N, C-alpha and C positions, 0 to 999 in steps of 0.2 A: 821901565821894569814889569811893567803890566802889559806890553803890546801884545804876547800871546793871548791874554784875557781878551781885550778889548777885538782882537781878529776874530776870536771863536765867538763871540757875541753877535759882531757884525754878518758871519757866515749862517749862525746862528736864523739871525732875523732877516736876514738876505737884502740887507742896506747899507749904505755906505753913509746916511744921512744920520739926523740924529736918533736917537732909540730911549722913548720913555720908559720910564718904569712902570707905566701899567696905563692900556690905552682900550678903550670900548670896542666890539667888535659889533655891527650890523650889516646880517648879511641873509635875515630871515623877513618875517611878516612886520618889522616894526613899521616901516612907513606904511603902509597898508593900514595896520590898524589905529595909528595914530590919527590917519586919514577919517577914517572911519570915526571915531571917537569925536574929530571936530565937526564930520556931518551930520552926527547925533546931535550937538549942541549943547551934550553934557559933558563937559570941559571939567568942571569943578570936581569936589568929592562926592558927588554923585552922579551915578554912572554903571552901567552894565559890567564894564571891565575890571572896577574896585571889586566885585564881589570875586568875578571870574578870576583873578591876580591871585586875591585871597585864598580861595578853593586851590588854584594850581599850588601855592606855596606850603599850604597846610598838606595837601596830598603827598607831596615831594617829601616834607620833611618828616611825612607818617603821625602828626599831629593832630588833633581833633579841631581847632580853631586858626585862623590866623586874622589879626587886624591891622591893616596898611596904615601906615602913617606918612608923613612928609620926610623925613629923613629917621636914621638909625640912632641918632640922639635923643630926640625927639619919642622914641619909639623905648628907649631906655628910662627915660624919666617919667613917660606915663606907666611902666612897669612897675617902676619903684614906688611910686604912688597909688598903686593896685594891690602892691604888694605890702602898704600899709608903713612905708616908710615916712616918718614925719620930724618935723623940726626938733631937733634935739638927740634923735636916734643916729645909731652908729653901722656904718656898712664897710664891711671889710672887702678890699680887693686887692690887684695889686700893682706895683709900683712901674712896673714895664707896660705901658699900653697906651692909645692913644687918650689924649686930655678929655677926649668927650665922656669918658668914663668915669672920670671924677666928677665934671660938671654935671652929670645928670644927677652923681647922688649931692652935690652942692643946690644943684635946684629945687631939692627937697628941704634945706636948709639943715640936711645931715653934715655928719660930718665922717670922712673915709677915713679908714684904718688899713694900712697896706701892707701886705704880707709876701714874704720872696715867691719867686717862679721856679722850677723844677728848669734845667739846662737843656734837656732834651725837647722839650714840647714848648718852652717859653710861657709858659701861662702858670698858672697859679697854682703853688704848692700845695697836694695835700696832707703833705708832713709837715710842712711851714703853717699851715694852718691846723692842723692838730694841736702843735708845739705853743704857738700863739696861745690859743683857747684854753690849752690846761695850764699856762702859766699865768693867764690874764680874767679870766671869765667866770662864771657860774651861773647856774640856771636858778632864779627863783620866782616862785610862781608862774611858772612857765615861761619864763620869758629869761633868754642869754642875755646877761647883766655883765658889763666889763667893770672889774672891782676898784680899779686905779681911777676911773673917772665917773663912774656910777651910771653911765650911759647905758640902756638897751643897744644891744649889738643886733639890730633887726634883718638886717639880709647879709647877702655874701655875692658880689658879681666875680664870678672867674670870666675872663677873658680867653678865648681861643686864638692864639695872637698866629698871625700870618696863616693861619688854616689850619693849623695843627692843633688839633684836640686836646686839651690839657686831660689830666687823670679826672672825668666827672663824676665817675660811677662812685670815685673815693668821696668825691667834696660831696658830692650829696648826703652819702651815708653820715658824714661829719656833719653835715647840716642839719641832717635830722635828727640825730643825737643829742645836737644843742639847741635845737628849736628855733634854727636860723633859717629865712625864707632864702631858697636857691633863685638868683636871677641871671639866666647866663646871658652873656654877649657873647655872640655869635656872631659879630657884624661883619667879621670877616670868614667865616666857616659854610658857606652854604654850600653842600658838598661834601661835608667833611663829616666821617661817622666815627665811633668811639664803639668797640665792641659789638659792631655791627649794628649799631643804634646810631642815626642822625643826631648831631649836637642838636641842640637846644632845647630840649624839653626833659632834661632829668629830673628838674623840679619844677615848681608850679608855672615858671614863667621864662622865655630866653625872647630874644630880639633878633632881627639880622639886620642887615645895612646893603642898600642899592644904591649908593653913591657910583661915580660916574669911573672909578679906580676899582669896584668892587667886580666880581667874577659876572656876575650880570649886573646891569644898573638900568633904572628908572629914572637915571638924569641924578634926581635925587630921592631917597625913599628909603623905609624902613619897613620893618614887620616885628610885631608882636606873635609869639607863638606860644599855643598851650591847651594842652589836653582839658581843662577845665570849663565847662559851659560859662559858668558863673564867673567867672575871671575874663572870659573874652567879652560876654554883654558890657562887665565893669569897664573893661579896656576901651570897648568902642565907644560908651557912653562918655568917657573923661577926654577922648580925642575929639568927640564930636562936639564940643562945648558944653557937656551933661545938659543937654537940653531933653526934657523930658517929651516923650513921642505925644505930637498931638497936630491934628489936621492943621491950624491955623498959631495956635499962643505960641509964645517965645518965652517958656519959662525954663528955668534951670533949678536943679536942688544940690547943687555942690560946686565945687571950683572947677572948673575943667579947662581944657586946653585948644585950639583951633589945629589942631597936629594931623587929621585926616590927608589921606594919599589923593589928590585930584585923579579924575577919569584920565587925562591924557598919558600921565606916566604912568600910570596903571595899563595903560593899552602898550607901552611901551616894555612892561615888565612879561606883559603874558607871550610878546615876541621873544623875549630872552629867555624866558623859561624854556621855549621849544628848543632853544638851542643848549640850555645848561648840558644834555648828556654827550654832546659835540666838544665843547668848551673843557669839559672835567677831562676827556679823553686827552685831549693836545695838553691840558697843563700837566699831564701824567709824563707824557712823552716827552717834554720839555724838561720836566725835573729829572727825569733820567740822562739825558745829555747831559745836564750839568754835572748831576752824580759823578758821571763817568769823567767829564773833564777834569773835576776840582782830585779826582781819586790821586792820592802821592803829593800832592801839594800841600804848603803850609797852612793853606784856606782850608776850614772843614766843612762839608756841606750837609744844610741840615735836613735830613730824613723824617720821614714819619714816624713820631713814636710806635713803639712796639703795640700790636692789639690797636692800632689806630688807622683810620683811611683818610689822608689828608687833602684836601683841594688843590692845595698849592697856589695858594692865592700869589703868594709872593715869593719865591724860591729865594732861600738866605745860606748865608756862611758865616762863618765866624774867624777872623782874623786870628794873628796869634796874640797880638797885645794891640793895645790902645794904637800906636804910634805906625803900626802895619795897615791896622784898619783906614786912619787919615790917608796914608799914603796910595791905599788903595782907590778910596774915594776921589781924591785928586788927579788921579793920572786918569779914570774912567770918566769923570766928568768932563775935563778939560779935551777929552777925545770924543765929546757928545755922545757917551752911552752914560744913561741915567742910572745912577747907583746910589742907594742912602742909606745911610745909619739907623740903628735903633730910635726911638722915640728918647729923647731927657728924660730920665726917672722923673714924675710925678712930682713926689715930696720936694722935689729940689725947686720947682715952681714956686715963686712970691705966695701964690695965693694959697698952696699947700703945704707950706713950710710948718705949720703948727700944727697937723695931723701927728696922730701915731704910727710908729713904723717898727716892724719887726725888723730882726736881721736882714740884709737885704743883698748878700754877697753874690748871688746866681742873679740877680738883678742888675747888678752894677757890674759884673764881669760883662754879661751880655750888652748893656749899653755902653762897654767900652770897645765892643768888639764884633758886634753883628755889624751884616751889611746885606742889604737887600737889592737884589738883582733884577735887570729886566726880564719880567713876565707877563707881557702879554700873549693873548693867545696867537701863533703863530700861522701865517697863510696858510702853510704848505702842510700843516701838520692837522686840520679840521677831516672832521669825518665827513 
């Protein structure tokens, strides 16, 4: 039934073997930089490549500061701590996201509140966010309070799903109006822009991920980005076990985390950043091929939303219904072409079943119909 899809993807990737969803590409200075880091003996979180990688990412994103961490989940957890999220607070996020988004909230002993997404962005809906706040919240003494629970809604974490920017400008304006700290989960969105501006710093804090399946990788790694030097200092402090600066003493002034990125990983990241422009160009060519192939079919290709530029980290389609999605997944995976559904909605997981949810019609529809397609950078499409 889907033989033509399998044939097209095999032709596109030029292989009769198994086609992964997304694999890394190492064709630049990766080996040379990692070897140099080894030769320096600075292989842990102290080393010149860490600072160099942070500066490269900050410059690319267009923000003032970047703080490297061991992974994207650690970056989000630390960002929420720096944002002031504490035990008993609430944090609004979306139900359609990787579980790490909700886990980072739980690490702070806060409660996630789930608000619907937009169908075209797959990310948090500004309209649904405003409707939830107007229905359930009020500002008291400068804090946004959930009238139903009495808890402070301290932060909002929209996630730019699959690299497609959500309507972050509208979300930022709503958060400012309601005195909610905006923390952008841009884990999948390095290279994505909204209204000409790179995602990740529409609010005080944003986070990126460099996991092995991301558009660039450091093996494992994440980054906190911010324009605020005070926030950057605090983020670096809490991710370095909150150790006070001293020549020999080990003194710590708050609960901190051993979250700093090792120099070896940062060396890999520096080389990957040099390749990022060619990766992004290749991604857009692959997206154009997918879009043309699925034109006129029952499946709908998800294009970048109007006013945005997506990195097309994962190319996605939506099937007409859940049965069609499952048939597509079965046929492609049995043929050795890795395709995947969207994540299981977070409120359906046992550990988050007691969290408050707004209406989730769009998230439920995407969870039932979305399919991610193989999206690695293609050999013959690199600049």
